Structures are given as C-alpha cells and as structure tokens.
N, CA, C, O and CB atoms as a CASP TS submission, in Angstrom:
PFRMAT TS
TARGET T0000
AUTHOR 0000-0000-0000
METHOD Language model
MODEL 1
PARENT N/A
ATOM      1  N   MET     1     -22.935   5.640  13.845  1.00  0.00           N
ATOM      2  CA  MET     1     -21.800   4.899  14.460  1.00  0.00           C
ATOM      3  C   MET     1     -22.291   3.356  14.360  1.00  0.00           C
ATOM      4  O   MET     1     -21.482   2.509  13.980  1.00  0.00           O
ATOM      5  CB  MET     1     -21.487   5.422  16.096  1.00  0.00           C
ATOM      6  N   SER     2     -23.441   3.040  14.655  1.00  0.00           N
ATOM      7  CA  SER     2     -23.957   1.778  14.628  1.00  0.00           C
ATOM      8  C   SER     2     -23.684   1.050  13.228  1.00  0.00           C
ATOM      9  O   SER     2     -23.205  -0.078  13.110  1.00  0.00           O
ATOM     10  CB  SER     2     -25.416   1.880  14.950  1.00  0.00           C
ATOM     11  N   ARG     3     -24.083   1.916  12.175  1.00  0.00           N
ATOM     12  CA  ARG     3     -23.879   1.436  10.880  1.00  0.00           C
ATOM     13  C   ARG     3     -22.415   1.042  10.487  1.00  0.00           C
ATOM     14  O   ARG     3     -22.111   0.030   9.856  1.00  0.00           O
ATOM     15  CB  ARG     3     -24.368   2.435   9.994  1.00  0.00           C
ATOM     16  N   LEU     4     -21.559   1.994  10.955  1.00  0.00           N
ATOM     17  CA  LEU     4     -20.151   1.816  10.796  1.00  0.00           C
ATOM     18  C   LEU     4     -19.604   0.500  11.579  1.00  0.00           C
ATOM     19  O   LEU     4     -18.763  -0.220  11.041  1.00  0.00           O
ATOM     20  CB  LEU     4     -19.445   3.119  11.304  1.00  0.00           C
ATOM     21  N   LEU     5     -20.051   0.253  12.709  1.00  0.00           N
ATOM     22  CA  LEU     5     -19.635  -0.936  13.396  1.00  0.00           C
ATOM     23  C   LEU     5     -20.320  -2.213  12.836  1.00  0.00           C
ATOM     24  O   LEU     5     -19.751  -3.297  12.971  1.00  0.00           O
ATOM     25  CB  LEU     5     -19.928  -0.781  14.873  1.00  0.00           C
ATOM     26  N   ASP     6     -21.408  -2.132  12.272  1.00  0.00           N
ATOM     27  CA  ASP     6     -22.096  -3.309  11.564  1.00  0.00           C
ATOM     28  C   ASP     6     -21.097  -3.567  10.266  1.00  0.00           C
ATOM     29  O   ASP     6     -20.634  -4.685  10.043  1.00  0.00           O
ATOM     30  CB  ASP     6     -23.811  -2.907  11.075  1.00  0.00           C
ATOM     31  N   LEU     7     -20.835  -2.505   9.498  1.00  0.00           N
ATOM     32  CA  LEU     7     -20.012  -2.761   8.347  1.00  0.00           C
ATOM     33  C   LEU     7     -18.705  -3.334   8.685  1.00  0.00           C
ATOM     34  O   LEU     7     -18.277  -4.264   8.001  1.00  0.00           O
ATOM     35  CB  LEU     7     -19.816  -1.558   7.591  1.00  0.00           C
ATOM     36  N   LEU     8     -17.941  -2.815   9.800  1.00  0.00           N
ATOM     37  CA  LEU     8     -16.702  -3.392  10.325  1.00  0.00           C
ATOM     38  C   LEU     8     -16.907  -4.821  10.624  1.00  0.00           C
ATOM     39  O   LEU     8     -16.028  -5.621  10.302  1.00  0.00           O
ATOM     40  CB  LEU     8     -16.224  -2.668  11.561  1.00  0.00           C
ATOM     41  N   GLU     9     -17.958  -5.207  11.196  1.00  0.00           N
ATOM     42  CA  GLU     9     -18.224  -6.656  11.605  1.00  0.00           C
ATOM     43  C   GLU     9     -18.383  -7.517  10.256  1.00  0.00           C
ATOM     44  O   GLU     9     -17.756  -8.567  10.115  1.00  0.00           O
ATOM     45  CB  GLU     9     -19.633  -6.768  12.568  1.00  0.00           C
ATOM     46  N   GLU    10     -19.190  -7.056   9.343  1.00  0.00           N
ATOM     47  CA  GLU    10     -19.245  -7.718   8.167  1.00  0.00           C
ATOM     48  C   GLU    10     -17.938  -7.961   7.439  1.00  0.00           C
ATOM     49  O   GLU    10     -17.694  -9.058   6.935  1.00  0.00           O
ATOM     50  CB  GLU    10     -20.096  -7.043   7.380  1.00  0.00           C
ATOM     51  N   GLU    11     -17.006  -6.826   7.379  1.00  0.00           N
ATOM     52  CA  GLU    11     -15.808  -7.021   6.739  1.00  0.00           C
ATOM     53  C   GLU    11     -14.833  -7.836   7.443  1.00  0.00           C
ATOM     54  O   GLU    11     -13.988  -8.504   6.847  1.00  0.00           O
ATOM     55  CB  GLU    11     -15.271  -5.838   6.453  1.00  0.00           C
ATOM     56  N   ARG    12     -14.947  -7.784   8.758  1.00  0.00           N
ATOM     57  CA  ARG    12     -14.097  -8.879   9.504  1.00  0.00           C
ATOM     58  C   ARG    12     -14.547 -10.319   9.170  1.00  0.00           C
ATOM     59  O   ARG    12     -13.662 -11.159   9.009  1.00  0.00           O
ATOM     60  CB  ARG    12     -14.209  -8.693  11.109  1.00  0.00           C
ATOM     61  N   ARG    13     -15.730 -10.649   9.062  1.00  0.00           N
ATOM     62  CA  ARG    13     -16.344 -11.881   8.749  1.00  0.00           C
ATOM     63  C   ARG    13     -15.759 -12.381   7.431  1.00  0.00           C
ATOM     64  O   ARG    13     -15.365 -13.539   7.292  1.00  0.00           O
ATOM     65  CB  ARG    13     -17.864 -11.732   8.686  1.00  0.00           C
ATOM     66  N   LYS    14     -15.719 -11.399   6.410  1.00  0.00           N
ATOM     67  CA  LYS    14     -15.258 -11.787   5.161  1.00  0.00           C
ATOM     68  C   LYS    14     -13.616 -12.081   5.204  1.00  0.00           C
ATOM     69  O   LYS    14     -13.066 -12.917   4.488  1.00  0.00           O
ATOM     70  CB  LYS    14     -15.661 -10.642   4.137  1.00  0.00           C
ATOM     71  N   LEU    15     -13.044 -11.370   6.024  1.00  0.00           N
ATOM     72  CA  LEU    15     -11.504 -11.459   6.236  1.00  0.00           C
ATOM     73  C   LEU    15     -11.293 -12.902   6.756  1.00  0.00           C
ATOM     74  O   LEU    15     -10.489 -13.684   6.248  1.00  0.00           O
ATOM     75  CB  LEU    15     -10.895 -10.290   7.359  1.00  0.00           C
ATOM     76  N   ASN    16     -12.070 -13.175   7.790  1.00  0.00           N
ATOM     77  CA  ASN    16     -11.959 -14.422   8.491  1.00  0.00           C
ATOM     78  C   ASN    16     -12.294 -15.549   7.430  1.00  0.00           C
ATOM     79  O   ASN    16     -11.613 -16.572   7.501  1.00  0.00           O
ATOM     80  CB  ASN    16     -12.947 -14.452   9.778  1.00  0.00           C
ATOM     81  N   GLN    17     -13.185 -15.474   6.540  1.00  0.00           N
ATOM     82  CA  GLN    17     -13.586 -16.515   5.524  1.00  0.00           C
ATOM     83  C   GLN    17     -12.476 -16.626   4.626  1.00  0.00           C
ATOM     84  O   GLN    17     -12.128 -17.760   4.297  1.00  0.00           O
ATOM     85  CB  GLN    17     -14.894 -16.180   4.734  1.00  0.00           C
ATOM     86  N   LEU    18     -11.810 -15.539   4.135  1.00  0.00           N
ATOM     87  CA  LEU    18     -10.806 -15.662   3.155  1.00  0.00           C
ATOM     88  C   LEU    18      -9.660 -16.243   3.900  1.00  0.00           C
ATOM     89  O   LEU    18      -9.055 -17.155   3.335  1.00  0.00           O
ATOM     90  CB  LEU    18     -10.470 -14.329   2.453  1.00  0.00           C
ATOM     91  N   GLY    19      -9.266 -15.865   5.071  1.00  0.00           N
ATOM     92  CA  GLY    19      -8.188 -16.300   5.792  1.00  0.00           C
ATOM     93  C   GLY    19      -8.241 -17.894   5.818  1.00  0.00           C
ATOM     94  O   GLY    19      -7.345 -18.647   5.435  1.00  0.00           O
ATOM     95  N   GLU    20      -9.525 -18.264   6.368  1.00  0.00           N
ATOM     96  CA  GLU    20      -9.664 -19.782   6.505  1.00  0.00           C
ATOM     97  C   GLU    20      -9.551 -20.568   5.231  1.00  0.00           C
ATOM     98  O   GLU    20      -9.030 -21.684   5.257  1.00  0.00           O
ATOM     99  CB  GLU    20     -10.993 -20.124   7.106  1.00  0.00           C
ATOM    100  N   ALA    21     -10.003 -20.054   4.134  1.00  0.00           N
ATOM    101  CA  ALA    21      -9.845 -20.697   2.810  1.00  0.00           C
ATOM    102  C   ALA    21      -8.452 -20.750   2.400  1.00  0.00           C
ATOM    103  O   ALA    21      -7.966 -21.738   1.849  1.00  0.00           O
ATOM    104  CB  ALA    21     -10.620 -19.996   1.763  1.00  0.00           C
ATOM    105  N   SER    22      -7.762 -19.607   2.689  1.00  0.00           N
ATOM    106  CA  SER    22      -6.373 -19.539   2.236  1.00  0.00           C
ATOM    107  C   SER    22      -5.553 -20.584   2.941  1.00  0.00           C
ATOM    108  O   SER    22      -4.798 -21.332   2.319  1.00  0.00           O
ATOM    109  CB  SER    22      -5.779 -18.147   2.476  1.00  0.00           C
ATOM    110  N   LEU    23      -5.708 -20.629   4.245  1.00  0.00           N
ATOM    111  CA  LEU    23      -5.109 -21.697   5.099  1.00  0.00           C
ATOM    112  C   LEU    23      -5.449 -23.139   4.727  1.00  0.00           C
ATOM    113  O   LEU    23      -4.623 -24.044   4.845  1.00  0.00           O
ATOM    114  CB  LEU    23      -5.533 -21.484   6.500  1.00  0.00           C
ATOM    115  N   LYS    24      -6.746 -23.332   4.254  1.00  0.00           N
ATOM    116  CA  LYS    24      -6.970 -24.746   3.889  1.00  0.00           C
ATOM    117  C   LYS    24      -6.318 -25.085   2.651  1.00  0.00           C
ATOM    118  O   LYS    24      -6.019 -26.257   2.420  1.00  0.00           O
ATOM    119  CB  LYS    24      -8.397 -25.065   3.770  1.00  0.00           C
ATOM    120  N   GLN    25      -6.057 -24.101   1.787  1.00  0.00           N
ATOM    121  CA  GLN    25      -5.245 -24.325   0.487  1.00  0.00           C
ATOM    122  C   GLN    25      -3.811 -24.198   0.715  1.00  0.00           C
ATOM    123  O   GLN    25      -3.088 -24.113  -0.278  1.00  0.00           O
ATOM    124  CB  GLN    25      -5.626 -23.325  -0.623  1.00  0.00           C
ATOM    125  N   ALA    26      -3.272 -24.171   1.935  1.00  0.00           N
ATOM    126  CA  ALA    26      -1.908 -23.883   2.286  1.00  0.00           C
ATOM    127  C   ALA    26      -1.275 -22.793   1.717  1.00  0.00           C
ATOM    128  O   ALA    26      -0.096 -22.893   1.379  1.00  0.00           O
ATOM    129  CB  ALA    26      -1.157 -24.889   2.032  1.00  0.00           C
ATOM    130  N   ILE    27      -1.994 -21.600   1.540  1.00  0.00           N
ATOM    131  CA  ILE    27      -1.505 -20.400   0.924  1.00  0.00           C
ATOM    132  C   ILE    27      -1.225 -19.552   2.097  1.00  0.00           C
ATOM    133  O   ILE    27      -2.163 -19.294   2.852  1.00  0.00           O
ATOM    134  CB  ILE    27      -2.504 -19.743  -0.105  1.00  0.00           C
ATOM    135  N   PRO    28       0.071 -19.042   2.367  1.00  0.00           N
ATOM    136  CA  PRO    28       0.281 -18.057   3.535  1.00  0.00           C
ATOM    137  C   PRO    28      -0.564 -16.934   3.320  1.00  0.00           C
ATOM    138  O   PRO    28      -0.742 -16.484   2.188  1.00  0.00           O
ATOM    139  CB  PRO    28       1.745 -17.555   3.691  1.00  0.00           C
ATOM    140  N   LEU    29      -1.164 -16.392   4.465  1.00  0.00           N
ATOM    141  CA  LEU    29      -1.932 -15.270   4.335  1.00  0.00           C
ATOM    142  C   LEU    29      -1.372 -14.023   3.727  1.00  0.00           C
ATOM    143  O   LEU    29      -2.078 -13.225   3.111  1.00  0.00           O
ATOM    144  CB  LEU    29      -2.368 -14.994   5.515  1.00  0.00           C
ATOM    145  N   TRP    30       0.059 -13.856   3.936  1.00  0.00           N
ATOM    146  CA  TRP    30       0.686 -12.697   3.419  1.00  0.00           C
ATOM    147  C   TRP    30       1.047 -12.931   2.008  1.00  0.00           C
ATOM    148  O   TRP    30       1.607 -12.019   1.400  1.00  0.00           O
ATOM    149  CB  TRP    30       1.871 -12.320   4.218  1.00  0.00           C
ATOM    150  N   ASP    31       0.783 -14.088   1.398  1.00  0.00           N
ATOM    151  CA  ASP    31       0.953 -14.318  -0.043  1.00  0.00           C
ATOM    152  C   ASP    31      -0.401 -14.306  -0.945  1.00  0.00           C
ATOM    153  O   ASP    31      -0.423 -14.501  -2.160  1.00  0.00           O
ATOM    154  CB  ASP    31       1.651 -15.683  -0.193  1.00  0.00           C
ATOM    155  N   ASN    32      -1.499 -14.045  -0.137  1.00  0.00           N
ATOM    156  CA  ASN    32      -2.829 -14.158  -0.761  1.00  0.00           C
ATOM    157  C   ASN    32      -3.250 -12.604  -0.970  1.00  0.00           C
ATOM    158  O   ASN    32      -3.448 -11.871  -0.001  1.00  0.00           O
ATOM    159  CB  ASN    32      -3.935 -15.054   0.229  1.00  0.00           C
ATOM    160  N   PRO    33      -3.358 -12.212  -2.160  1.00  0.00           N
ATOM    161  CA  PRO    33      -3.663 -10.739  -2.442  1.00  0.00           C
ATOM    162  C   PRO    33      -5.162 -10.450  -1.929  1.00  0.00           C
ATOM    163  O   PRO    33      -5.400  -9.346  -1.438  1.00  0.00           O
ATOM    164  CB  PRO    33      -3.513 -10.397  -4.116  1.00  0.00           C
ATOM    165  N   ALA    34      -6.172 -11.415  -2.033  1.00  0.00           N
ATOM    166  CA  ALA    34      -7.417 -11.079  -1.572  1.00  0.00           C
ATOM    167  C   ALA    34      -7.501 -10.938  -0.108  1.00  0.00           C
ATOM    168  O   ALA    34      -8.294 -10.159   0.419  1.00  0.00           O
ATOM    169  CB  ALA    34      -8.328 -12.004  -2.017  1.00  0.00           C
ATOM    170  N   VAL    35      -6.699 -11.677   0.543  1.00  0.00           N
ATOM    171  CA  VAL    35      -6.579 -11.650   2.147  1.00  0.00           C
ATOM    172  C   VAL    35      -6.115 -10.206   2.450  1.00  0.00           C
ATOM    173  O   VAL    35      -6.738  -9.456   3.201  1.00  0.00           O
ATOM    174  CB  VAL    35      -5.418 -12.827   2.800  1.00  0.00           C
ATOM    175  N   GLN    36      -4.870  -9.846   1.752  1.00  0.00           N
ATOM    176  CA  GLN    36      -4.372  -8.521   2.123  1.00  0.00           C
ATOM    177  C   GLN    36      -5.272  -7.414   1.735  1.00  0.00           C
ATOM    178  O   GLN    36      -5.296  -6.490   2.547  1.00  0.00           O
ATOM    179  CB  GLN    36      -3.063  -8.285   1.527  1.00  0.00           C
ATOM    180  N   GLU    37      -5.964  -7.295   0.763  1.00  0.00           N
ATOM    181  CA  GLU    37      -6.859  -6.320   0.350  1.00  0.00           C
ATOM    182  C   GLU    37      -8.071  -6.233   1.342  1.00  0.00           C
ATOM    183  O   GLU    37      -8.519  -5.159   1.743  1.00  0.00           O
ATOM    184  CB  GLU    37      -7.298  -6.622  -1.064  1.00  0.00           C
ATOM    185  N   GLN    38      -8.551  -7.441   1.696  1.00  0.00           N
ATOM    186  CA  GLN    38      -9.583  -7.349   2.801  1.00  0.00           C
ATOM    187  C   GLN    38      -9.063  -6.897   4.165  1.00  0.00           C
ATOM    188  O   GLN    38      -9.733  -6.222   4.946  1.00  0.00           O
ATOM    189  CB  GLN    38     -10.233  -8.697   2.991  1.00  0.00           C
ATOM    190  N   SER    39      -7.783  -7.334   4.396  1.00  0.00           N
ATOM    191  CA  SER    39      -7.229  -6.749   5.688  1.00  0.00           C
ATOM    192  C   SER    39      -7.091  -5.302   5.580  1.00  0.00           C
ATOM    193  O   SER    39      -7.393  -4.639   6.573  1.00  0.00           O
ATOM    194  CB  SER    39      -5.863  -7.337   6.060  1.00  0.00           C
ATOM    195  N   ARG    40      -6.696  -4.733   4.569  1.00  0.00           N
ATOM    196  CA  ARG    40      -6.630  -3.304   4.352  1.00  0.00           C
ATOM    197  C   ARG    40      -8.030  -2.596   4.684  1.00  0.00           C
ATOM    198  O   ARG    40      -8.070  -1.600   5.406  1.00  0.00           O
ATOM    199  CB  ARG    40      -6.202  -3.039   2.856  1.00  0.00           C
ATOM    200  N   ARG    41      -9.053  -3.108   4.176  1.00  0.00           N
ATOM    201  CA  ARG    41     -10.354  -2.698   4.346  1.00  0.00           C
ATOM    202  C   ARG    41     -10.699  -2.640   5.728  1.00  0.00           C
ATOM    203  O   ARG    41     -11.172  -1.614   6.217  1.00  0.00           O
ATOM    204  CB  ARG    41     -11.230  -3.511   3.658  1.00  0.00           C
ATOM    205  N   VAL    42     -10.477  -3.753   6.434  1.00  0.00           N
ATOM    206  CA  VAL    42     -10.763  -3.823   7.848  1.00  0.00           C
ATOM    207  C   VAL    42      -9.884  -2.688   8.712  1.00  0.00           C
ATOM    208  O   VAL    42     -10.355  -1.995   9.614  1.00  0.00           O
ATOM    209  CB  VAL    42     -10.430  -5.346   8.337  1.00  0.00           C
ATOM    210  N   ASP    43      -8.755  -2.659   8.323  1.00  0.00           N
ATOM    211  CA  ASP    43      -7.769  -1.631   9.027  1.00  0.00           C
ATOM    212  C   ASP    43      -8.320  -0.151   8.742  1.00  0.00           C
ATOM    213  O   ASP    43      -8.244   0.729   9.599  1.00  0.00           O
ATOM    214  CB  ASP    43      -6.133  -1.786   8.400  1.00  0.00           C
ATOM    215  N   GLU    44      -8.825   0.038   7.602  1.00  0.00           N
ATOM    216  CA  GLU    44      -9.433   1.445   7.331  1.00  0.00           C
ATOM    217  C   GLU    44     -10.599   1.655   8.220  1.00  0.00           C
ATOM    218  O   GLU    44     -10.737   2.705   8.847  1.00  0.00           O
ATOM    219  CB  GLU    44      -9.909   1.632   5.815  1.00  0.00           C
ATOM    220  N   LEU    45     -11.495   0.608   8.289  1.00  0.00           N
ATOM    221  CA  LEU    45     -12.780   0.723   9.067  1.00  0.00           C
ATOM    222  C   LEU    45     -12.436   0.903  10.564  1.00  0.00           C
ATOM    223  O   LEU    45     -13.059   1.702  11.264  1.00  0.00           O
ATOM    224  CB  LEU    45     -13.715  -0.586   8.857  1.00  0.00           C
ATOM    225  N   VAL    46     -11.431   0.143  11.033  1.00  0.00           N
ATOM    226  CA  VAL    46     -10.929   0.331  12.446  1.00  0.00           C
ATOM    227  C   VAL    46     -10.533   1.707  12.660  1.00  0.00           C
ATOM    228  O   VAL    46     -10.914   2.297  13.671  1.00  0.00           O
ATOM    229  CB  VAL    46      -9.748  -0.570  12.774  1.00  0.00           C
ATOM    230  N   ALA    47      -9.760   2.302  11.743  1.00  0.00           N
ATOM    231  CA  ALA    47      -9.272   3.587  11.947  1.00  0.00           C
ATOM    232  C   ALA    47     -10.543   4.516  11.912  1.00  0.00           C
ATOM    233  O   ALA    47     -10.577   5.395  12.773  1.00  0.00           O
ATOM    234  CB  ALA    47      -8.171   3.957  10.865  1.00  0.00           C
ATOM    235  N   ARG    48     -11.547   4.434  11.063  1.00  0.00           N
ATOM    236  CA  ARG    48     -12.656   5.242  11.090  1.00  0.00           C
ATOM    237  C   ARG    48     -13.461   5.136  12.220  1.00  0.00           C
ATOM    238  O   ARG    48     -14.055   6.137  12.622  1.00  0.00           O
ATOM    239  CB  ARG    48     -13.385   5.040  10.047  1.00  0.00           C
ATOM    240  N   VAL    49     -13.583   3.895  12.879  1.00  0.00           N
ATOM    241  CA  VAL    49     -14.292   3.722  14.165  1.00  0.00           C
ATOM    242  C   VAL    49     -13.513   4.588  15.161  1.00  0.00           C
ATOM    243  O   VAL    49     -14.103   5.433  15.834  1.00  0.00           O
ATOM    244  CB  VAL    49     -14.366   2.160  14.635  1.00  0.00           C
ATOM    245  N   ASN    50     -12.202   4.387  15.259  1.00  0.00           N
ATOM    246  CA  ASN    50     -11.468   5.005  16.339  1.00  0.00           C
ATOM    247  C   ASN    50     -11.527   6.557  16.131  1.00  0.00           C
ATOM    248  O   ASN    50     -11.600   7.250  17.145  1.00  0.00           O
ATOM    249  CB  ASN    50      -9.967   4.465  16.380  1.00  0.00           C
ATOM    250  N   GLU    51     -11.502   7.122  14.982  1.00  0.00           N
ATOM    251  CA  GLU    51     -11.729   8.474  14.810  1.00  0.00           C
ATOM    252  C   GLU    51     -13.164   9.058  15.186  1.00  0.00           C
ATOM    253  O   GLU    51     -13.360  10.144  15.731  1.00  0.00           O
ATOM    254  CB  GLU    51     -11.438   8.733  13.455  1.00  0.00           C
ATOM    255  N   THR    52     -14.020   8.238  14.838  1.00  0.00           N
ATOM    256  CA  THR    52     -15.462   8.656  15.384  1.00  0.00           C
ATOM    257  C   THR    52     -15.521   8.612  16.772  1.00  0.00           C
ATOM    258  O   THR    52     -16.097   9.559  17.307  1.00  0.00           O
ATOM    259  CB  THR    52     -16.600   7.768  14.892  1.00  0.00           C
ATOM    260  N   LYS    53     -15.037   7.689  17.523  1.00  0.00           N
ATOM    261  CA  LYS    53     -15.096   7.491  18.877  1.00  0.00           C
ATOM    262  C   LYS    53     -14.364   8.685  19.564  1.00  0.00           C
ATOM    263  O   LYS    53     -14.808   9.238  20.569  1.00  0.00           O
ATOM    264  CB  LYS    53     -14.505   6.131  19.231  1.00  0.00           C
ATOM    265  N   ALA    54     -13.223   9.030  18.949  1.00  0.00           N
ATOM    266  CA  ALA    54     -12.541  10.195  19.425  1.00  0.00           C
ATOM    267  C   ALA    54     -13.216  11.481  19.299  1.00  0.00           C
ATOM    268  O   ALA    54     -13.106  12.306  20.207  1.00  0.00           O
ATOM    269  CB  ALA    54     -11.346  10.298  18.793  1.00  0.00           C
ATOM    270  N   LYS    55     -13.961  11.746  18.172  1.00  0.00           N
ATOM    271  CA  LYS    55     -14.726  12.937  18.003  1.00  0.00           C
ATOM    272  C   LYS    55     -15.787  12.986  19.034  1.00  0.00           C
ATOM    273  O   LYS    55     -15.976  13.966  19.755  1.00  0.00           O
ATOM    274  CB  LYS    55     -15.308  13.022  16.636  1.00  0.00           C
ATOM    275  N   LEU    56     -16.516  11.821  19.078  1.00  0.00           N
ATOM    276  CA  LEU    56     -17.685  11.901  20.007  1.00  0.00           C
ATOM    277  C   LEU    56     -17.214  12.081  21.445  1.00  0.00           C
ATOM    278  O   LEU    56     -17.942  12.671  22.242  1.00  0.00           O
ATOM    279  CB  LEU    56     -18.572  10.615  19.903  1.00  0.00           C
ATOM    280  N   SER    57     -16.020  11.595  21.812  1.00  0.00           N
ATOM    281  CA  SER    57     -15.499  11.834  23.195  1.00  0.00           C
ATOM    282  C   SER    57     -15.180  13.235  23.379  1.00  0.00           C
ATOM    283  O   SER    57     -15.361  13.769  24.474  1.00  0.00           O
ATOM    284  CB  SER    57     -14.271  11.010  23.499  1.00  0.00           C
ATOM    285  N   ARG    58     -14.645  13.969  22.225  1.00  0.00           N
ATOM    286  CA  ARG    58     -14.247  15.275  22.499  1.00  0.00           C
ATOM    287  C   ARG    58     -15.681  16.236  22.672  1.00  0.00           C
ATOM    288  O   ARG    58     -15.784  17.217  23.408  1.00  0.00           O
ATOM    289  CB  ARG    58     -13.224  15.766  21.247  1.00  0.00           C
ATOM    290  N   VAL    59     -16.602  15.741  21.902  1.00  0.00           N
ATOM    291  CA  VAL    59     -17.894  16.596  22.002  1.00  0.00           C
ATOM    292  C   VAL    59     -18.419  16.348  23.375  1.00  0.00           C
ATOM    293  O   VAL    59     -18.906  17.311  23.969  1.00  0.00           O
ATOM    294  CB  VAL    59     -19.042  16.213  20.867  1.00  0.00           C
ATOM    295  N   VAL    60     -18.385  15.195  23.951  1.00  0.00           N
ATOM    296  CA  VAL    60     -18.995  14.993  25.302  1.00  0.00           C
ATOM    297  C   VAL    60     -18.167  15.595  26.347  1.00  0.00           C
ATOM    298  O   VAL    60     -18.746  15.915  27.386  1.00  0.00           O
ATOM    299  CB  VAL    60     -19.192  13.529  25.621  1.00  0.00           C
ATOM    300  N   ARG    61     -16.886  15.807  26.245  1.00  0.00           N
ATOM    301  CA  ARG    61     -16.082  16.527  27.252  1.00  0.00           C
ATOM    302  C   ARG    61     -16.332  17.946  27.325  1.00  0.00           C
ATOM    303  O   ARG    61     -16.270  18.522  28.411  1.00  0.00           O
ATOM    304  CB  ARG    61     -14.688  16.349  27.013  1.00  0.00           C
ATOM    305  N   GLN    62     -16.636  18.610  26.160  1.00  0.00           N
ATOM    306  CA  GLN    62     -16.883  19.981  26.133  1.00  0.00           C
ATOM    307  C   GLN    62     -17.964  20.500  26.651  1.00  0.00           C
ATOM    308  O   GLN    62     -18.147  21.716  26.608  1.00  0.00           O
ATOM    309  CB  GLN    62     -16.860  20.388  25.048  1.00  0.00           C
TER
END
C-alpha cells in the first residue's frame, strides 16, 4: 500500500508540474493532451488506492 501511495504522490507532482507549465504558456488544461493523460494516470491510481483501502477494510471487519 505504501508503494502505491508513493507512486500516486509522484504522479500528482508530475501532473502539477505539467499543469503549471501549461498555464504559463496560456494553454487551457483541457486543451493540453499531456495534462489530460497525466490526469487519467492519477485518476487510475486514486481508484486503485480506494479499492485497496476497501479490501483492507473488509478484511479487518471479518
């Protein structure tokens, strides 16, 4: 789980960097394919973290 959270944090940092660069160039975030792709990666990792937490929660309750 810790590795997954570390990966999520790293990917969020990348997304923030891409977003800042895009805004400095006056490119809307929704028009920047690199930002959109990185955002999808972050979304997927958030979903994986939530699924893992839910599984761990179910195991603890049983």
